[in-house]
ROFI-109648 format. One record per residue (C-alpha): residue number from 1; residue in three letters; y, x, z. Coordinates in steps of 0.25 Angstrom, whole numbers, always signed. Example, Ala and Ser with C-alpha at 12.3 -4.5 7.8 and 13.67 -1.06 7.14 Angstrom:
2
[1,'Ala',[-18,+49,+31]]
[2,'Ser',[-4,+55,+29]]
This chain:
172
[1,'Met',[-383,-8,-286]]
[2,'Lys',[-377,-16,-274]]
[3,'Pro',[-365,-14,-265]]
[4,'Thr',[-374,-10,-253]]
[5,'Gln',[-378,+2,-262]]
[6,'Leu',[-364,+8,-261]]
[7,'Asn',[-361,+19,-252]]
[8,'Pro',[-348,+19,-244]]
[9,'Asn',[-343,+32,-251]]
[10,'Glu',[-343,+24,-265]]
[11,'Tyr',[-330,+16,-261]]
[12,'Ala',[-318,+16,-252]]
[13,'Pro',[-320,+9,-239]]
[14,'Phe',[-309,-2,-244]]
[15,'Tyr',[-319,-7,-254]]
[16,'Ala',[-331,-9,-244]]
[17,'Asn',[-326,-23,-242]]
[18,'Tyr',[-327,-26,-257]]
[19,'Ile',[-341,-20,-258]]
[20,'Ala',[-345,-28,-246]]
[21,'Gln',[-342,-41,-253]]
[22,'Val',[-352,-38,-264]]
[23,'Ser',[-366,-44,-263]]
[24,'Asp',[-378,-35,-262]]
[25,'Glu',[-386,-46,-269]]
[26,'Tyr',[-383,-41,-283]]
[27,'Thr',[-381,-28,-290]]
[28,'Leu',[-367,-23,-294]]
[29,'Leu',[-368,-28,-309]]
[30,'Glu',[-374,-41,-305]]
[31,'Glu',[-363,-44,-294]]
[32,'Leu',[-352,-40,-304]]
[33,'Glu',[-357,-52,-313]]
[34,'Ile',[-360,-62,-302]]
[35,'Ser',[-347,-59,-295]]
[36,'Leu',[-340,-62,-309]]
[37,'His',[-346,-76,-310]]
[38,'Arg',[-344,-79,-295]]
[39,'Tyr',[-329,-75,-295]]
[40,'Ile',[-326,-83,-308]]
[41,'Lys',[-333,-95,-302]]
[42,'Phe',[-326,-94,-289]]
[43,'Val',[-312,-93,-296]]
[44,'Gln',[-315,-104,-305]]
[45,'Asp',[-318,-113,-293]]
[46,'Ile',[-304,-110,-286]]
[47,'Pro',[-295,-122,-288]]
[48,'Met',[-284,-120,-298]]
[49,'Asp',[-273,-121,-288]]
[50,'Lys',[-278,-109,-280]]
[51,'Phe',[-276,-98,-291]]
[52,'Asp',[-261,-97,-289]]
[53,'Tyr',[-262,-98,-274]]
[54,'Ser',[-260,-86,-264]]
[55,'Tyr',[-263,-88,-249]]
[56,'Ala',[-251,-80,-244]]
[57,'Glu',[-238,-75,-250]]
[58,'Gly',[-240,-62,-258]]
[59,'Lys',[-255,-64,-259]]
[60,'Trp',[-262,-65,-273]]
[61,'Thr',[-266,-78,-279]]
[62,'Ile',[-280,-80,-283]]
[63,'Lys',[-276,-77,-298]]
[64,'Asp',[-270,-64,-293]]
[65,'Ile',[-283,-60,-285]]
[66,'Ile',[-291,-63,-298]]
[67,'Gln',[-282,-54,-306]]
[68,'His',[-283,-43,-295]]
[69,'Thr',[-298,-44,-295]]
[70,'Ile',[-298,-42,-310]]
[71,'Asp',[-289,-30,-309]]
[72,'Ala',[-297,-24,-297]]
[73,'Glu',[-310,-25,-305]]
[74,'Arg',[-303,-18,-317]]
[75,'Val',[-299,-7,-308]]
[76,'Phe',[-312,-5,-301]]
[77,'Ala',[-320,-6,-314]]
[78,'Tyr',[-310,+5,-320]]
[79,'Arg',[-313,+14,-308]]
[80,'Ala',[-328,+12,-310]]
[81,'Leu',[-327,+16,-324]]
[82,'Arg',[-320,+28,-321]]
[83,'Phe',[-329,+32,-310]]
[84,'Ala',[-342,+29,-318]]
[85,'Arg',[-337,+38,-329]]
[86,'Asn',[-336,+49,-318]]
[87,'Asp',[-321,+50,-319]]
[88,'Lys',[-316,+58,-307]]
[89,'Thr',[-302,+54,-308]]
[90,'Glu',[-296,+48,-295]]
[91,'Leu',[-292,+34,-298]]
[92,'Pro',[-280,+27,-291]]
[93,'Gly',[-280,+15,-283]]
[94,'Tyr',[-273,+2,-288]]
[95,'Glu',[-263,-7,-281]]
[96,'Glu',[-269,-21,-282]]
[97,'Asp',[-256,-28,-279]]
[98,'Asp',[-248,-21,-290]]
[99,'Tyr',[-259,-25,-300]]
[100,'Ala',[-259,-40,-295]]
[101,'Asn',[-243,-40,-296]]
[102,'Glu',[-244,-35,-310]]
[103,'Ala',[-256,-44,-314]]
[104,'Ser',[-250,-57,-312]]
[105,'Gly',[-264,-63,-310]]
[106,'Asn',[-258,-76,-305]]
[107,'Lys',[-251,-79,-318]]
[108,'Arg',[-265,-79,-325]]
[109,'Ser',[-274,-90,-327]]
[110,'Ile',[-287,-91,-319]]
[111,'Met',[-295,-91,-332]]
[112,'Asp',[-288,-78,-337]]
[113,'Leu',[-291,-72,-324]]
[114,'Leu',[-306,-76,-324]]
[115,'Thr',[-308,-72,-338]]
[116,'Glu',[-302,-58,-335]]
[117,'Phe',[-310,-57,-323]]
[118,'Ser',[-323,-60,-330]]
[119,'Ala',[-319,-50,-341]]
[120,'Val',[-316,-39,-331]]
[121,'Arg',[-329,-41,-324]]
[122,'His',[-337,-41,-336]]
[123,'Ala',[-331,-28,-340]]
[124,'Thr',[-334,-23,-326]]
[125,'Met',[-348,-27,-327]]
[126,'Leu',[-350,-20,-340]]
[127,'Leu',[-344,-8,-334]]
[128,'Phe',[-353,-7,-322]]
[129,'Lys',[-365,-10,-331]]
[130,'Ser',[-362,+2,-339]]
[131,'Phe',[-363,+11,-327]]
[132,'Asn',[-376,+18,-324]]
[133,'Glu',[-381,+21,-310]]
[134,'Glu',[-374,+35,-309]]
[135,'Gln',[-361,+30,-314]]
[136,'Leu',[-361,+19,-303]]
[137,'Leu',[-362,+29,-293]]
[138,'Leu',[-350,+38,-297]]
[139,'Ile',[-339,+38,-288]]
[140,'Gly',[-324,+40,-292]]
[141,'Ser',[-311,+39,-284]]
[142,'Ala',[-301,+28,-284]]
[143,'Asn',[-289,+27,-275]]
[144,'Asn',[-294,+39,-267]]
[145,'Asn',[-308,+32,-264]]
[146,'Pro',[-322,+35,-270]]
[147,'Met',[-328,+23,-277]]
[148,'Ser',[-341,+23,-285]]
[149,'Val',[-343,+15,-298]]
[150,'Arg',[-353,+5,-291]]
[151,'Ala',[-344,+3,-279]]
[152,'Leu',[-333,-1,-289]]
[153,'Gly',[-342,-12,-294]]
[154,'Phe',[-344,-18,-281]]
[155,'Ile',[-330,-17,-277]]
[156,'Ile',[-326,-25,-289]]
[157,'Ile',[-336,-36,-285]]
[158,'Gly',[-332,-35,-270]]
[159,'His',[-317,-36,-274]]
[160,'Gln',[-319,-48,-281]]
[161,'Asn',[-327,-54,-270]]
[162,'His',[-316,-50,-260]]
[163,'His',[-306,-58,-268]]
[164,'Gln',[-315,-70,-270]]
[165,'Arg',[-316,-71,-254]]
[166,'Val',[-301,-70,-253]]
[167,'Phe',[-300,-82,-262]]
[168,'Glu',[-310,-90,-254]]
[169,'Glu',[-303,-86,-240]]
[170,'Arg',[-288,-86,-244]]
[171,'Tyr',[-286,-94,-256]]
[172,'Leu',[-296,-106,-257]]
């Protein structure tokens, strides 16, 4: 399955930007793995003095954004699990700024952040590999918006790609 196979009713309009940032060249499972390696290599090539840099007052550092990417992937994967198990419970949204303030990503080493990112992504890949075709099509509700299991997989990748572009445009 590829992002162009998604229907607009499988995700909130807010997420269209993330989904558009996912290549149609690979399947969801292939892109989950490829984007893991691409992101780690990208981050490893960032000069050490940039990890604690923020481009403006009140903006996150690169480390904070990596931590945010990890936290968001966990939230999206949890939603995918709930929806794939046909859980009809409305799931709440989450406030990313509150998470970032509590996570203190900027106080962590880049090695720890990348190790955690890799572990979370491997868990996400195993989770999505466990879903059958019917489960991938199931739709639940999060933050008052419909979301399919498969759309959540592409949102995970697109969210990561979005932040990598932000690094390139505003931090490096």
